PDB file of N, CA, C and O in Angstrom:
ATOM      1  N   MET A   1      93.524  32.582  71.419  1.00  0.00           N
ATOM      2  CA  MET A   1      93.398  32.094  72.878  1.00  0.00           C
ATOM      3  C   MET A   1      92.731  30.683  72.896  1.00  0.00           C
ATOM      4  O   MET A   1      93.180  29.704  73.492  1.00  0.00           O
ATOM      5  N   ALA A   2      91.803  30.721  72.290  1.00  0.00           N
ATOM      6  CA  ALA A   2      90.918  29.744  71.411  1.00  0.00           C
ATOM      7  C   ALA A   2      91.595  28.252  71.352  1.00  0.00           C
ATOM      8  O   ALA A   2      91.539  27.274  72.098  1.00  0.00           O
ATOM      9  N   GLN A   3      92.143  28.485  70.337  1.00  0.00           N
ATOM     10  CA  GLN A   3      93.226  27.615  69.909  1.00  0.00           C
ATOM     11  C   GLN A   3      94.022  26.810  70.718  1.00  0.00           C
ATOM     12  O   GLN A   3      94.254  25.607  70.602  1.00  0.00           O
ATOM     13  N   GLU A   4      94.505  27.789  71.742  1.00  0.00           N
ATOM     14  CA  GLU A   4      95.697  27.460  72.664  1.00  0.00           C
ATOM     15  C   GLU A   4      94.818  26.224  73.774  1.00  0.00           C
ATOM     16  O   GLU A   4      95.229  25.108  74.091  1.00  0.00           O
ATOM     17  N   ILE A   5      93.602  26.857  74.154  1.00  0.00           N
ATOM     18  CA  ILE A   5      92.736  25.893  75.188  1.00  0.00           C
ATOM     19  C   ILE A   5      92.412  24.661  74.146  1.00  0.00           C
ATOM     20  O   ILE A   5      92.590  23.542  74.625  1.00  0.00           O
ATOM     21  N   LYS A   6      92.059  24.709  73.085  1.00  0.00           N
ATOM     22  CA  LYS A   6      92.012  23.668  72.223  1.00  0.00           C
ATOM     23  C   LYS A   6      93.137  22.421  72.416  1.00  0.00           C
ATOM     24  O   LYS A   6      93.025  21.241  72.747  1.00  0.00           O
ATOM     25  N   GLU A   7      94.406  23.378  71.997  1.00  0.00           N
ATOM     26  CA  GLU A   7      95.466  22.203  71.998  1.00  0.00           C
ATOM     27  C   GLU A   7      95.894  21.782  73.433  1.00  0.00           C
ATOM     28  O   GLU A   7      96.412  20.669  73.519  1.00  0.00           O
ATOM     29  N   ALA A   8      95.769  22.430  74.446  1.00  0.00           N
ATOM     30  CA  ALA A   8      95.552  21.938  75.742  1.00  0.00           C
ATOM     31  C   ALA A   8      94.751  20.649  76.113  1.00  0.00           C
ATOM     32  O   ALA A   8      95.136  19.538  76.477  1.00  0.00           O
ATOM     33  N   LEU A   9      93.686  21.095  75.929  1.00  0.00           N
ATOM     34  CA  LEU A   9      92.960  19.746  76.186  1.00  0.00           C
ATOM     35  C   LEU A   9      92.816  18.671  75.383  1.00  0.00           C
ATOM     36  O   LEU A   9      92.613  17.532  75.802  1.00  0.00           O
ATOM     37  N   LEU A  10      92.944  19.091  73.832  1.00  0.00           N
ATOM     38  CA  LEU A  10      93.401  17.782  73.279  1.00  0.00           C
ATOM     39  C   LEU A  10      94.908  16.978  73.755  1.00  0.00           C
ATOM     40  O   LEU A  10      95.162  15.790  73.556  1.00  0.00           O
ATOM     41  N   TYR A  11      95.758  17.944  74.398  1.00  0.00           N
ATOM     42  CA  TYR A  11      96.997  17.221  75.029  1.00  0.00           C
ATOM     43  C   TYR A  11      96.528  16.373  76.019  1.00  0.00           C
ATOM     44  O   TYR A  11      96.612  15.145  76.020  1.00  0.00           O
ATOM     45  N   ASP A  12      95.970  17.175  76.965  1.00  0.00           N
ATOM     46  CA  ASP A  12      95.607  16.429  78.389  1.00  0.00           C
ATOM     47  C   ASP A  12      94.707  15.035  78.068  1.00  0.00           C
ATOM     48  O   ASP A  12      94.815  14.096  78.856  1.00  0.00           O
ATOM     49  N   PHE A  13      93.782  14.913  76.850  1.00  0.00           N
ATOM     50  CA  PHE A  13      92.733  13.938  76.606  1.00  0.00           C
ATOM     51  C   PHE A  13      93.924  12.578  76.489  1.00  0.00           C
ATOM     52  O   PHE A  13      94.087  11.575  77.184  1.00  0.00           O
ATOM     53  N   ASN A  14      94.797  13.238  74.960  1.00  0.00           N
ATOM     54  CA  ASN A  14      95.893  11.951  74.655  1.00  0.00           C
ATOM     55  C   ASN A  14      96.771  11.602  75.446  1.00  0.00           C
ATOM     56  O   ASN A  14      97.521  10.688  75.103  1.00  0.00           O
ATOM     57  N   TYR A  15      96.937  12.260  76.799  1.00  0.00           N
ATOM     58  CA  TYR A  15      97.971  12.346  77.837  1.00  0.00           C
ATOM     59  C   TYR A  15      97.149  10.926  78.892  1.00  0.00           C
ATOM     60  O   TYR A  15      97.771   9.892  79.138  1.00  0.00           O
ATOM     61  N   ASN A  16      95.843  11.147  79.341  1.00  0.00           N
ATOM     62  CA  ASN A  16      95.232  10.307  79.969  1.00  0.00           C
ATOM     63  C   ASN A  16      94.746   9.270  79.072  1.00  0.00           C
ATOM     64  O   ASN A  16      94.555   8.161  79.571  1.00  0.00           O
ATOM     65  N   PHE A  17      94.529   9.426  77.923  1.00  0.00           N
ATOM     66  CA  PHE A  17      93.994   7.850  77.315  1.00  0.00           C
ATOM     67  C   PHE A  17      95.596   7.309  77.272  1.00  0.00           C
ATOM     68  O   PHE A  17      95.556   6.081  77.346  1.00  0.00           O
ATOM     69  N   PHE A  18      96.787   7.718  77.193  1.00  0.00           N
ATOM     70  CA  PHE A  18      97.957   7.173  77.204  1.00  0.00           C
ATOM     71  C   PHE A  18      98.068   6.000  78.467  1.00  0.00           C
ATOM     72  O   PHE A  18      98.217   4.781  78.377  1.00  0.00           O
ATOM     73  N   VAL A  19      97.907   7.062  79.926  1.00  0.00           N
ATOM     74  CA  VAL A  19      97.779   6.736  81.124  1.00  0.00           C
ATOM     75  C   VAL A  19      97.120   5.577  81.319  1.00  0.00           C
ATOM     76  O   VAL A  19      97.545   4.532  81.811  1.00  0.00           O
ATOM     77  N   ALA A  20      95.815   5.895  80.803  1.00  0.00           N
ATOM     78  CA  ALA A  20      94.918   4.738  80.731  1.00  0.00           C
ATOM     79  C   ALA A  20      95.149   3.051  80.062  1.00  0.00           C
ATOM     80  O   ALA A  20      94.739   1.967  80.477  1.00  0.00           O
ATOM     81  N   ASN A  21      95.827   3.349  79.091  1.00  0.00           N
ATOM     82  CA  ASN A  21      95.929   2.155  78.324  1.00  0.00           C
ATOM     83  C   ASN A  21      97.267   1.547  78.940  1.00  0.00           C
ATOM     84  O   ASN A  21      97.462   0.336  78.833  1.00  0.00           O
ATOM     85  N   THR A  22      98.130   2.313  79.540  1.00  0.00           N
ATOM     86  CA  THR A  22      99.406   1.661  79.990  1.00  0.00           C
ATOM     87  C   THR A  22      98.838   1.050  81.359  1.00  0.00           C
ATOM     88  O   THR A  22      99.378   0.045  81.824  1.00  0.00           O
ATOM     89  N   MET A  23      97.955   1.540  81.884  1.00  0.00           N
ATOM     90  CA  MET A  23      97.500   0.798  83.612  1.00  0.00           C
ATOM     91  C   MET A  23      96.579  -0.359  83.251  1.00  0.00           C
ATOM     92  O   MET A  23      96.458  -1.354  83.966  1.00  0.00           O
ATOM     93  N   MET A  24      95.870  -0.154  81.985  1.00  0.00           N
ATOM     94  CA  MET A  24      95.234  -1.585  81.620  1.00  0.00           C
ATOM     95  C   MET A  24      96.320  -2.945  81.513  1.00  0.00           C
ATOM     96  O   MET A  24      96.396  -4.058  82.034  1.00  0.00           O
ATOM     97  N   ALA A  25      97.092  -2.148  80.523  1.00  0.00           N
ATOM     98  CA  ALA A  25      97.729  -3.265  80.048  1.00  0.00           C
ATOM     99  C   ALA A  25      98.893  -3.941  81.199  1.00  0.00           C
ATOM    100  O   ALA A  25      99.244  -5.114  81.075  1.00  0.00           O
ATOM    101  N   ASN A  26      99.329  -3.236  82.092  1.00  0.00           N
ATOM    102  CA  ASN A  26      99.402  -3.419  83.331  1.00  0.00           C
ATOM    103  C   ASN A  26      98.731  -4.598  84.173  1.00  0.00           C
ATOM    104  O   ASN A  26      99.298  -5.524  84.752  1.00  0.00           O
ATOM    105  N   VAL A  27      97.218  -4.279  84.070  1.00  0.00           N
ATOM    106  CA  VAL A  27      96.617  -5.234  85.065  1.00  0.00           C
ATOM    107  C   VAL A  27      96.866  -6.434  84.443  1.00  0.00           C
ATOM    108  O   VAL A  27      97.263  -7.441  85.030  1.00  0.00           O
ATOM    109  N   ARG A  28      96.518  -6.300  82.619  1.00  0.00           N
ATOM    110  CA  ARG A  28      96.677  -7.871  82.226  1.00  0.00           C
ATOM    111  C   ARG A  28      97.969  -8.370  82.248  1.00  0.00           C
ATOM    112  O   ARG A  28      98.090  -9.567  82.507  1.00  0.00           O
ATOM    113  N   ASN A  29      98.849  -7.782  82.058  1.00  0.00           N
ATOM    114  CA  ASN A  29     100.178  -8.481  82.572  1.00  0.00           C
ATOM    115  C   ASN A  29     100.057  -9.139  84.065  1.00  0.00           C
ATOM    116  O   ASN A  29     100.587 -10.203  84.388  1.00  0.00           O
ATOM    117  N   VAL A  30      99.483  -8.539  84.678  1.00  0.00           N
ATOM    118  CA  VAL A  30      99.914  -9.072  86.701  1.00  0.00           C
ATOM    119  C   VAL A  30      98.856 -10.239  86.373  1.00  0.00           C
ATOM    120  O   VAL A  30      99.356 -11.325  86.664  1.00  0.00           O
ATOM    121  N   GLU A  31      97.398 -10.374  85.797  1.00  0.00           N
ATOM    122  CA  GLU A  31      96.494 -11.516  85.704  1.00  0.00           C
ATOM    123  C   GLU A  31      97.274 -12.776  85.119  1.00  0.00           C
ATOM    124  O   GLU A  31      96.686 -13.846  84.961  1.00  0.00           O
TER     125      GLU A  31
END
């Protein structure tokens, strides 16, 4: 159970990191 929670948190973190990077890249392209 703990392992599943760790994997879920890691997935959420990686997804949020990817979204943040994509948004930052879009902001740079707009300027």
